[in-house]
C-alpha positions as a Markdown table, in Angstrom:
| # | Residue | x | y | z |
|---|---|---|---|---|
| 1 | Met | -1.4 | -15.6 | -20.5 |
| 2 | Leu | -0.8 | -12.0 | -21.5 |
| 3 | Ala | 2.4 | -10.5 | -22.9 |
| 4 | Ile | 3.0 | -6.7 | -23.0 |
| 5 | Val | 5.5 | -5.7 | -25.7 |
| 6 | Cys | 7.2 | -2.4 | -26.5 |
| 7 | Pro | 8.5 | -1.4 | -29.9 |
| 8 | Gly | 11.9 | 0.0 | -30.8 |
| 9 | Gln | 13.3 | 2.8 | -32.9 |
| 10 | Gly | 11.8 | 3.2 | -36.4 |
| 11 | Ser | 8.3 | 2.6 | -35.2 |
| 12 | Gln | 7.6 | 6.4 | -34.6 |
| 13 | Val | 5.7 | 8.4 | -37.2 |
| 14 | Pro | 4.9 | 12.2 | -37.3 |
| 15 | Gly | 2.0 | 13.3 | -35.1 |
| 16 | Phe | 1.4 | 9.9 | -33.5 |
| 17 | Leu | 1.1 | 11.4 | -30.0 |
| 18 | Gln | -1.6 | 14.0 | -31.0 |
| 19 | Pro | -4.7 | 11.9 | -30.1 |
| 20 | Trp | -3.2 | 11.0 | -26.7 |
| 21 | Leu | -3.3 | 14.6 | -25.5 |
| 22 | Glu | -7.1 | 14.3 | -25.2 |
| 23 | Val | -6.6 | 11.7 | -22.5 |
| 24 | Pro | -6.7 | 13.2 | -19.0 |
| 25 | Gly | -3.3 | 13.4 | -17.4 |
| 26 | Val | -1.3 | 12.6 | -20.5 |
| 27 | Arg | -0.2 | 16.2 | -21.3 |
| 28 | Glu | 1.0 | 16.6 | -17.7 |
| 29 | His | 2.8 | 13.3 | -17.8 |
| 30 | Leu | 4.5 | 14.2 | -21.1 |
| 31 | Glu | 5.5 | 17.6 | -19.7 |
| 32 | Ala | 7.1 | 16.0 | -16.7 |
| 33 | Leu | 9.0 | 13.5 | -18.9 |
| 34 | Ser | 10.1 | 16.4 | -21.2 |
| 35 | Glu | 11.8 | 18.1 | -18.3 |
| 36 | Val | 13.9 | 15.1 | -17.6 |
| 37 | Val | 14.7 | 14.4 | -21.2 |
| 38 | Gly | 15.5 | 18.1 | -22.0 |
| 39 | Lys | 13.3 | 18.0 | -25.1 |
| 40 | Asp | 9.7 | 19.1 | -25.8 |
| 41 | Leu | 8.2 | 15.6 | -26.3 |
| 42 | Ile | 4.7 | 17.1 | -26.9 |
| 43 | His | 6.0 | 19.1 | -29.9 |
| 44 | Leu | 8.1 | 16.3 | -31.1 |
| 45 | Gly | 5.3 | 13.8 | -31.0 |
| 46 | Thr | 2.6 | 16.0 | -32.5 |
| 47 | Glu | 4.2 | 18.6 | -34.8 |
| 48 | Ala | 7.7 | 17.6 | -35.7 |
| 49 | Asp | 8.4 | 16.2 | -39.2 |
| 50 | Glu | 9.7 | 12.8 | -40.1 |
| 51 | Glu | 13.3 | 13.8 | -40.4 |
| 52 | Thr | 13.3 | 15.5 | -37.0 |
| 53 | Ile | 12.0 | 12.4 | -35.2 |
| 54 | Lys | 14.3 | 10.1 | -37.1 |
| 55 | Asp | 17.2 | 11.6 | -35.1 |
| 56 | Thr | 18.4 | 9.0 | -32.5 |
| 57 | Ala | 18.6 | 11.6 | -29.7 |
| 58 | Val | 14.9 | 12.4 | -30.4 |
| 59 | Ala | 13.4 | 9.1 | -31.4 |
| 60 | Gln | 14.5 | 7.0 | -28.4 |
| 61 | Pro | 13.1 | 9.1 | -25.6 |
| 62 | Leu | 10.0 | 9.8 | -27.7 |
| 63 | Ile | 9.3 | 6.1 | -28.1 |
| 64 | Val | 9.8 | 5.3 | -24.4 |
| 65 | Ala | 7.7 | 8.3 | -23.3 |
| 66 | Ala | 4.8 | 7.1 | -25.6 |
| 67 | Gly | 4.9 | 3.6 | -24.0 |
| 68 | Leu | 4.9 | 5.0 | -20.5 |
| 69 | Val | 2.0 | 7.4 | -21.0 |
| 70 | Ala | 0.0 | 4.7 | -22.8 |
| 71 | Ala | 0.7 | 2.1 | -20.1 |
| 72 | Arg | -0.5 | 4.5 | -17.4 |
| 73 | Ala | -3.6 | 5.4 | -19.5 |
| 74 | Leu | -4.3 | 1.7 | -20.1 |
| 75 | Phe | -3.7 | 0.2 | -16.6 |
| 76 | Gly | -3.8 | 3.2 | -14.3 |
| 77 | Glu | -3.3 | 2.1 | -10.7 |
| 78 | Asp | -4.6 | -1.4 | -11.4 |
| 79 | Ser | -1.6 | -3.7 | -10.9 |
| 80 | Ser | -3.6 | -7.0 | -11.3 |
| 81 | Val | -2.8 | -7.4 | -15.0 |
| 82 | Leu | 0.8 | -6.1 | -14.7 |
| 83 | Asp | 1.6 | -8.5 | -11.8 |
| 84 | Ser | 1.0 | -11.5 | -14.0 |
| 85 | Ala | 1.9 | -10.4 | -17.5 |
| 86 | Ile | 5.2 | -11.2 | -19.4 |
| 87 | Phe | 7.1 | -8.1 | -20.5 |
| 88 | Ala | 9.5 | -7.7 | -23.5 |
| 89 | Gly | 10.7 | -4.8 | -25.5 |
| 90 | His | 12.6 | -4.6 | -28.8 |
| 91 | Ser | 15.9 | -2.6 | -28.5 |
| 92 | Val | 15.0 | 0.8 | -26.9 |
| 93 | Gly | 11.6 | -0.7 | -26.1 |
| 94 | Glu | 13.3 | -2.9 | -23.6 |
| 95 | Ile | 13.7 | 0.3 | -21.4 |
| 96 | Thr | 10.0 | 0.9 | -21.6 |
| 97 | Ala | 9.3 | -2.8 | -20.6 |
| 98 | Ser | 11.8 | -2.5 | -17.8 |
| 99 | Ala | 9.9 | 0.6 | -16.4 |
| 100 | Ile | 6.4 | -0.9 | -16.7 |
| 101 | Ser | 7.6 | -4.2 | -15.1 |
| 102 | Gly | 9.1 | -2.3 | -12.2 |
| 103 | Ala | 12.7 | -3.3 | -13.0 |
| 104 | Leu | 13.5 | 0.4 | -13.3 |
| 105 | Thr | 11.7 | 3.4 | -11.8 |
| 106 | Glu | 10.2 | 5.6 | -14.4 |
| 107 | Ala | 12.6 | 8.4 | -13.5 |
| 108 | Asp | 15.6 | 6.0 | -13.9 |
| 109 | Ala | 14.3 | 4.7 | -17.2 |
| 110 | Val | 13.9 | 8.2 | -18.6 |
| 111 | Val | 17.4 | 9.3 | -17.5 |
| 112 | Phe | 18.8 | 6.0 | -19.0 |
| 113 | Val | 17.1 | 6.5 | -22.4 |
| 114 | Arg | 18.2 | 10.2 | -22.5 |
| 115 | Glu | 21.8 | 9.2 | -22.0 |
| 116 | Arg | 21.5 | 6.2 | -24.2 |
| 117 | Ala | 20.0 | 8.2 | -27.1 |
| 118 | Asn | 22.6 | 11.0 | -26.8 |
| 119 | Ala | 25.5 | 8.6 | -26.6 |
| 120 | Met | 24.3 | 6.5 | -29.5 |
| 121 | Ala | 23.7 | 9.6 | -31.6 |
| 122 | Lys | 27.2 | 10.7 | -30.9 |
| 123 | Ala | 28.6 | 7.3 | -31.8 |
| 124 | Ala | 26.6 | 7.1 | -35.0 |
| 125 | Ala | 27.9 | 10.5 | -36.1 |
| 126 | Ala | 31.5 | 9.3 | -35.9 |
| 127 | Val | 31.1 | 7.1 | -39.1 |
| 128 | Pro | 28.2 | 7.2 | -41.5 |
| 129 | Thr | 26.3 | 3.9 | -40.7 |
| 130 | Gly | 22.8 | 2.5 | -41.0 |
| 131 | Met | 20.6 | -0.6 | -41.1 |
| 132 | Ser | 18.7 | -2.5 | -43.7 |
| 133 | Ala | 16.1 | -5.2 | -43.3 |
| 134 | Val | 16.7 | -8.4 | -45.2 |
| 135 | Leu | 13.4 | -10.3 | -45.8 |
| 136 | Gly | 13.3 | -13.9 | -46.9 |
| 137 | Gly | 16.0 | -16.2 | -48.1 |
| 138 | Asp | 17.6 | -19.1 | -46.2 |
| 139 | Glu | 18.7 | -17.8 | -42.8 |
| 140 | Ala | 22.1 | -19.6 | -42.9 |
| 141 | Ala | 22.8 | -18.3 | -46.4 |
| 142 | Val | 21.7 | -14.8 | -45.4 |
| 143 | Arg | 24.0 | -14.7 | -42.4 |
| 144 | Ala | 26.9 | -16.0 | -44.5 |
| 145 | His | 26.3 | -13.3 | -47.1 |
| 146 | Leu | 26.2 | -10.6 | -44.4 |
| 147 | Asp | 29.4 | -11.9 | -43.0 |
| 148 | Ser | 31.1 | -11.8 | -46.5 |
| 149 | Leu | 30.1 | -8.1 | -46.7 |
| 150 | Arg | 31.4 | -7.5 | -43.1 |
| 151 | Leu | 27.9 | -6.6 | -42.0 |
| 152 | Thr | 26.4 | -7.5 | -38.6 |
| 153 | Pro | 23.0 | -9.3 | -38.2 |
| 154 | Ala | 22.0 | -6.7 | -35.6 |
| 155 | Asn | 18.4 | -7.8 | -35.2 |
| 156 | Ala | 17.1 | -11.3 | -35.6 |
| 157 | Asn | 13.4 | -10.6 | -35.8 |
| 158 | Gly | 12.0 | -14.0 | -36.7 |
| 159 | Gly | 9.5 | -14.6 | -39.5 |
| 160 | Gly | 12.3 | -14.5 | -42.1 |
| 161 | Gln | 13.6 | -11.0 | -41.2 |
| 162 | Ile | 17.1 | -10.1 | -40.2 |
| 163 | Val | 18.3 | -6.5 | -39.9 |
| 164 | Ala | 21.8 | -5.9 | -41.2 |
| 165 | Ala | 23.9 | -3.1 | -39.8 |
| 166 | Gly | 27.2 | -1.5 | -40.9 |
| 167 | Thr | 28.6 | 1.4 | -42.9 |
| 168 | Leu | 26.6 | 3.0 | -45.6 |
| 169 | Glu | 29.1 | 1.7 | -48.2 |
| 170 | Gln | 28.6 | -1.9 | -46.9 |
| 171 | Leu | 24.8 | -1.4 | -47.0 |
| 172 | Glu | 24.8 | -0.1 | -50.5 |
| 173 | Arg | 26.7 | -3.2 | -51.6 |
| 174 | Leu | 24.0 | -5.3 | -49.8 |
| 175 | Thr | 21.3 | -3.5 | -51.8 |
| 176 | Asp | 23.2 | -4.1 | -55.0 |
| 177 | Glu | 24.0 | -7.7 | -54.1 |
| 178 | Pro | 21.1 | -9.1 | -52.0 |
| 179 | Pro | 21.1 | -12.7 | -50.7 |
| 180 | Glu | 19.5 | -15.2 | -52.9 |
| 181 | Arg | 15.7 | -15.1 | -52.8 |
| 182 | Ala | 15.7 | -12.1 | -50.3 |
| 183 | Arg | 14.7 | -8.5 | -50.5 |
| 184 | Val | 16.7 | -5.6 | -48.9 |
| 185 | Ile | 14.8 | -2.6 | -47.4 |
| 186 | Pro | 16.9 | 0.3 | -46.0 |
| 187 | Leu | 15.6 | 1.5 | -42.7 |
| 188 | Lys | 15.0 | 5.0 | -41.4 |
| 189 | Val | 17.5 | 4.9 | -38.6 |
| 190 | Ala | 20.6 | 7.0 | -38.2 |
| 191 | Gly | 23.2 | 4.4 | -37.2 |
| 192 | Ala | 24.5 | 0.8 | -37.0 |
| 193 | Phe | 22.8 | 0.1 | -33.7 |
| 194 | His | 23.6 | -3.1 | -31.8 |
| 195 | Thr | 27.0 | -3.4 | -33.3 |
| 196 | Ser | 30.6 | -2.6 | -32.3 |
| 197 | His | 30.0 | 0.9 | -33.8 |
| 198 | Met | 28.1 | 1.7 | -30.6 |
| 199 | Ala | 30.9 | 0.7 | -28.2 |
| 200 | Pro | 31.5 | 4.3 | -27.0 |
| 201 | Ala | 27.8 | 4.4 | -25.8 |
| 202 | Val | 28.3 | 1.3 | -23.7 |
| 203 | Thr | 31.0 | 3.1 | -21.7 |
| 204 | Val | 28.7 | 6.0 | -21.0 |
| 205 | Leu | 25.9 | 3.7 | -19.8 |
| 206 | Glu | 28.3 | 1.7 | -17.6 |
| 207 | Asp | 29.2 | 4.9 | -15.8 |
| 208 | Leu | 25.6 | 5.9 | -15.5 |
| 209 | Ser | 24.4 | 2.6 | -14.2 |
| 210 | Thr | 26.2 | 3.1 | -10.9 |
| 211 | Ser | 23.8 | 5.9 | -10.0 |
| 212 | Leu | 20.6 | 4.0 | -10.8 |
| 213 | Ser | 18.4 | 1.8 | -8.5 |
| 214 | Pro | 17.3 | -1.3 | -10.3 |
| 215 | Ala | 14.8 | -3.7 | -8.7 |
| 216 | Asp | 13.5 | -7.2 | -9.5 |
| 217 | Pro | 10.7 | -7.1 | -12.1 |
| 218 | Arg | 7.1 | -7.6 | -10.8 |
| 219 | Ser | 6.7 | -10.5 | -13.2 |
| 220 | Val | 8.6 | -12.2 | -16.0 |
| 221 | Leu | 10.8 | -9.7 | -18.0 |
| 222 | Leu | 12.7 | -11.1 | -21.1 |
| 223 | Ser | 16.1 | -10.0 | -22.3 |
| 224 | Asn | 16.9 | -9.2 | -25.9 |
| 225 | Phe | 20.2 | -11.0 | -25.6 |
| 226 | Asp | 18.8 | -14.5 | -25.5 |
| 227 | Gly | 15.1 | -14.2 | -25.1 |
| 228 | Gln | 15.3 | -15.6 | -21.5 |
| 229 | Pro | 13.8 | -14.1 | -18.3 |
| 230 | Val | 16.3 | -11.8 | -16.5 |
| 231 | Ala | 17.4 | -13.1 | -13.1 |
| 232 | Ser | 17.2 | -9.9 | -11.2 |
| 233 | Gly | 16.9 | -6.1 | -11.5 |
| 234 | Ser | 20.7 | -5.7 | -11.5 |
| 235 | Ala | 21.1 | -8.3 | -14.2 |
| 236 | Asn | 18.5 | -6.5 | -16.3 |
| 237 | Leu | 20.3 | -3.2 | -16.0 |
| 238 | Ala | 23.6 | -4.9 | -17.0 |
| 239 | Ser | 21.8 | -6.4 | -20.0 |
| 240 | Leu | 20.4 | -3.0 | -21.0 |
| 241 | Val | 23.9 | -1.5 | -21.0 |
| 242 | Ala | 25.4 | -4.3 | -23.0 |
| 243 | Gln | 22.4 | -4.5 | -25.4 |
| 244 | Val | 23.5 | -1.3 | -27.1 |
| 245 | Ser | 26.4 | -3.0 | -28.9 |
| 246 | Arg | 25.2 | -6.6 | -29.2 |
| 247 | Pro | 22.5 | -8.0 | -31.5 |
| 248 | Val | 18.8 | -8.1 | -30.5 |
| 249 | Arg | 17.3 | -11.6 | -30.6 |
| 250 | Trp | 13.6 | -10.9 | -30.9 |
| 251 | Asp | 13.1 | -14.3 | -32.5 |
| 252 | Ala | 14.3 | -15.8 | -29.2 |
| 253 | Cys | 11.9 | -13.6 | -27.3 |
| 254 | Met | 9.0 | -14.8 | -29.4 |
| 255 | Glu | 10.1 | -18.5 | -28.9 |
| 256 | Thr | 10.1 | -17.9 | -25.1 |
| 257 | Leu | 6.7 | -16.2 | -25.2 |
| 258 | Leu | 5.3 | -19.3 | -27.0 |
| 259 | Ala | 7.0 | -21.6 | -24.5 |
| 260 | Gln | 5.5 | -19.7 | -21.6 |
| 261 | Gly | 2.0 | -20.3 | -22.9 |
| 262 | Val | 1.2 | -16.7 | -24.0 |
| 263 | Thr | -2.2 | -16.5 | -25.6 |
| 264 | Gly | -2.4 | -12.8 | -26.3 |
| 265 | Ile | 0.0 | -9.9 | -27.0 |
| 266 | Ile | -0.6 | -6.2 | -26.4 |
| 267 | Glu | 1.8 | -3.9 | -28.2 |
| 268 | Leu | 2.1 | -0.4 | -26.7 |
| 269 | Pro | 2.6 | 2.7 | -28.9 |
| 270 | Pro | 4.0 | 3.5 | -31.4 |
| 271 | Ala | 2.5 | 0.1 | -32.1 |
| 272 | Gly | 2.3 | -2.2 | -35.1 |
| 273 | Thr | 5.8 | -3.5 | -35.8 |
| 274 | Leu | 5.9 | -6.2 | -33.1 |
| 275 | Val | 2.4 | -7.4 | -33.7 |
| 276 | Gly | 3.3 | -7.8 | -37.4 |
| 277 | Leu | 6.3 | -9.9 | -36.4 |
| 278 | Ala | 4.1 | -12.0 | -34.1 |
| 279 | Lys | 1.6 | -12.7 | -36.8 |
| 280 | Arg | 4.4 | -14.4 | -38.7 |
| 281 | Gly | 6.4 | -15.9 | -35.9 |
| 282 | Met | 3.7 | -16.7 | -33.3 |
| 283 | Lys | 0.9 | -17.9 | -35.5 |
| 284 | Gly | -2.3 | -18.6 | -33.6 |
| 285 | Val | -1.6 | -16.1 | -30.8 |
| 286 | Ala | -4.0 | -13.2 | -30.6 |
| 287 | Ser | -2.6 | -9.7 | -30.7 |
| 288 | Leu | -3.7 | -6.1 | -30.3 |
| 289 | Ser | -1.9 | -2.9 | -31.2 |
| 290 | Val | -2.6 | 0.1 | -29.0 |
| 291 | Lys | -2.2 | 2.9 | -31.6 |
| 292 | Ser | -4.5 | 5.6 | -30.2 |
| 293 | Pro | -6.8 | 6.2 | -27.2 |
| 294 | Glu | -9.6 | 4.6 | -29.2 |
| 295 | Asp | -7.9 | 1.3 | -28.6 |
| 296 | Leu | -7.9 | 1.5 | -24.8 |
| 297 | Glu | -11.3 | 0.0 | -24.1 |
| 298 | Ala | -10.6 | -2.9 | -26.4 |
| 299 | Ala | -7.1 | -3.4 | -24.9 |
| 300 | Arg | -8.5 | -3.6 | -21.4 |
| 301 | Ala | -11.0 | -6.2 | -22.4 |
| 302 | Phe | -8.2 | -8.1 | -24.3 |
| 303 | Ala | -6.0 | -8.0 | -21.2 |
| 304 | Ala | -8.7 | -9.3 | -19.0 |
| 305 | Glu | -9.5 | -12.1 | -21.5 |
| 306 | His | -5.8 | -13.3 | -21.6 |
| 307 | Thr | -5.2 | -13.0 | -17.8 |
| 308 | Ala | -6.1 | -16.4 | -16.2 |
| 309 | Pro | -8.7 | -16.3 | -13.5 |
| 310 | Ser | -6.2 | -17.5 | -10.9 |
| 311 | Glu | -3.9 | -14.6 | -11.9 |
| 312 | Lys | -6.5 | -11.9 | -11.3 |
| 313 | Glu | -7.3 | -10.2 | -8.0 |
| 314 | Val | -10.5 | -11.5 | -6.6 |
């Protein structure tokens, strides 16, 4: 069984979209997405520097756009794989997964990420906040330590990784006083995402959601909230709204993928982070990162290999 996963903020690197412009139709696709977002995604994905694409208002639509163009380049009009795959996305990647699975139209997904990104950037600007990865240590002890510093375990990523979020002052103290047997690595994000600091963005998205047209996903779509399949398109949209201020349980998503019998994982661009987590948290499951168009042929073969014969169109 195949899982298609979509990465979140922090996975982007300068110039990562450059090779994709050589794929027929990608430039036009990005131009159309740019019009909706109100930003030149081609420039941002090919020429902009690291500091520019770190900006929340830039990073989120750029990451979702990358996943959308890669999915179209990879699968085209062939729905046989998509109709049987399991979909999941980490944080903003959940919007990408929702669009590819059909739970949101591409147009609605791009409008949603545009408003999400702008609202979260505004919320992040209100108070200097950030996030740091905590690697290793006993999970219970790590969580207790974060609680003592009034930090939120915003991402439970599995494989011994928890991402802490809070004010820069709180995070500096975490760096100075790490949990026992753990390392602390500051992340290149501009706010304390998936915490109460993002509450103003939730209100914005609640208002937006009434104008969107969610649908039931074409196959299984997992929620970041608890790692379980969403019950309907409307439930998925409600989860996407609430997700902004509540922790991401990627560890639970990986547990569900294992329980569902997933044998292979394809990560869409900007790929690498989720495959890395899977190698630690889903040992024995094959994985493939689609980082450039050079990976497309191998990805198609990989998808075919991990789609059961009974699931394929005959």
